N, C-alpha and C positions, 0 to 999 in steps of 0.2 A: 544529055538533058540540060537545057539552059533555064536559068531562072531569071525572070524579069525583075527589074528594080521595083521597089514598093511604091509605085506611082499612085496606087489607090488610096494610100493613107494621106489624109490632108496635111498640107504644110501648116506648121504653127507659126503665126505672125504675132509677135508681141507688139502691142501698141503703146506708144508713149503718150502722155497727156497732150502734148502739143499737136499730135497728129489728129486728135479729135476736134481741134479747132480749124482744121483745113477746110471743111465745108463752109464755114463762116468767112474765113479769110480769103479764100481763093475760089469759092463757088465750085468746088470739085466734089462730085459724089464719090467718096472714098471706096465704097463697097463695089460699085461698078468698075471704077478704075483699077482696084486691086484684082478683080476677076480678069480684066483684060491684060494687065501687066504680068500676072502670075500664070495665067492660062492653065490652071489646074485647081483642084480642090484645095481650099485653105480654111483654117480656123483662125479667126481674129481673137486674140487672147488679151484680156484686161487683167493685169496682175493687181493684187490687193493694194500694194503701195501706190500704184498709179491712181486707183479709184480714190484712195485716201487723199492724195494730192489734189484731185479735182474737187472733192468735198470741202477741203480746206479753202480752196480758191473761191468757192461759192459764198463762204462766210466772211472772209477777211479782206476781200479785195474791193476795188471800186465797183460801182453799180454795173458798169458795162462788163467788166471782167467777171463779176459774179454771175451776171446774166449769161455770158458766153460759156462759163464753166457749167452752169445748169444745163445749157443746150448740149454741151459735150457729155455730161453725165447721162442725159437722156439718150444720146446717140450710143453711148457705151453699153446700153441695154441689149444692143444687137451683137455684142461680143460675148465670148465665153469667159465668165469670171472665174478666176482661180486664185484662191487664197494661198499665198506662199509664206513660208517661214522667213521672217525678217531677222537679220542680225541686228544686235543693238546699235543704234545710231548709224545704220547703213543708209546712205542716201538712195533715193529712188533709182537714179541712173546706175548706181553700182548693183542694185538688185536686178535691174534689167540686163545688165552685162552678164552677171552671174548666171541667171536663168537662161538667157539666150545661148550661152556657151554650153551649159549642162544639157539643154534640150535640143541643141543643134537647130535653133529656130531663127527666123528672120526677125528684124525689128523695123517697125514703121515709126520714123521720127524725123523731125526737121531741126533738131538740136545739133548744131555744128560740132560741138565738143563731143557729145555722145556719139555722133556718127563717126567721128575720127577714132574714138576709142574702140568702137565696135569693129571698124575696118582694120585696126591694128591687131585685132585677134581673129581676123578673117570671118567675121559674122556679116552676112549680107544685110544691107540696109535699103529700105524703101523710103523715098523722100520725094518732096515736091520739086519738080524741075520746071524752070522758067514760069513759075506761078500759074501753070496751066495743066500740068499732067504729073502723074507719078512715074518714078523711074527706080530701077533696082541697081545698086552699086554692089557688085560681088556676084559670086557664083552660087546658084541654088543647088 
């Protein structure tokens, strides 16, 4: 008797704040592109520190950045929001790294440093390639 891998369970994809700016920056529909790139069920997850980061940007930034952050927050409503326990003074990127590793999740980010740190611990990363499409770096 053989057992099939759990392909029915959706992949969890943690989204970094900068990924929510992709539709504005590159005119890419991230939800359609993610469906095509992943080619299976997925859940786009917005962690509480990422939401907090976006909320801060709406208030403390230039008018354009604030407006873009408001757009990103509105787009984030399509994600599954998960409140995570934050460690004192833990940067958002560190929280993303920690949760991605714990949950064996993918991460959608365009942050070069975060991408490198994730790849160093073998976490697959989704990012914008050639300003026109999404690509996965790593094995799912």
